[in-house]
N, C-alpha and C positions, 0 to 999 in steps of 0.2 A: 503494500499500499504506500502510495506516495506519501509525503510530509505535507503536501498542502490539503491532501482529503483527508487525512487524519485530523490537521488542525480546523479543515470545516466542519466535520464531523462533531469534535469536541467543542466546537463552539457553539454550534446547535443544539447539542445535548446540555451545555451550561446554560444557555437562553431559555429553553424548554423545562429546565428544573427552576430557574429563578422564576419562569411565569408561574409555575405551576406552586411556588411557594408564596409568590404574591396574591394569586388565587385563593390558597388556603388560609392566607393570614385572615385572624378574625380578633378584632378587640371589640369588647362591649362598650357601648355608649353610655354617658350619665342616664341613667332612668330614675324615675321617682318610686320609691315605695307607696303603697297604699296607707293611707292612715286610718287602722283600724283603730275600732274604739269597744270598750266591752272587755269580753273574756278573751278575745282573741289575742288583745296586745296586754299585757302585763309586764311591767319592768321589775316587780318582785317576785318571787317565789309563791305559790300560791299558799305552801305551808308555812308563812313566816311565822306564824304564832309559835310553832315548833321550834322554830331556830333562833328564837328569842330566849329561850330557856337558858337559866344559869345552870351551867355543870358543877358540880360538888369537885374541889381540887382533891387531887391524890393525896395523901398523907406522907406519903413516901418522895415526893418530889422534891421537897427541901433537902432530905438527906441525900436523894440521887445528884440535885445540883451541888452540893458540898462536896460529895466523893468525887465528882467530874473537876471541881477547882483545885483538888488537891495534886501535889505535884511529888514524884517520886525522886526528883533531881536532888533534893536536899537532905536525903536519907542516904548514909554512908555506913 
């Protein structure tokens, strides 16, 4: 195959691939989301009453934090 024919074939293939990529390119445009009111739109979870309950602290948490803060470098 001559060099000119190979170059022409490569050029046609590259242009075909570039045009196929340009056709397949899709960027979504800006669109407005519907303004729903009522039960469809809820910024807080529906079980917000259960989420606001205070949990009882663990009694061993202070002991655990104290043990984490201790270092073995001072002991020889």
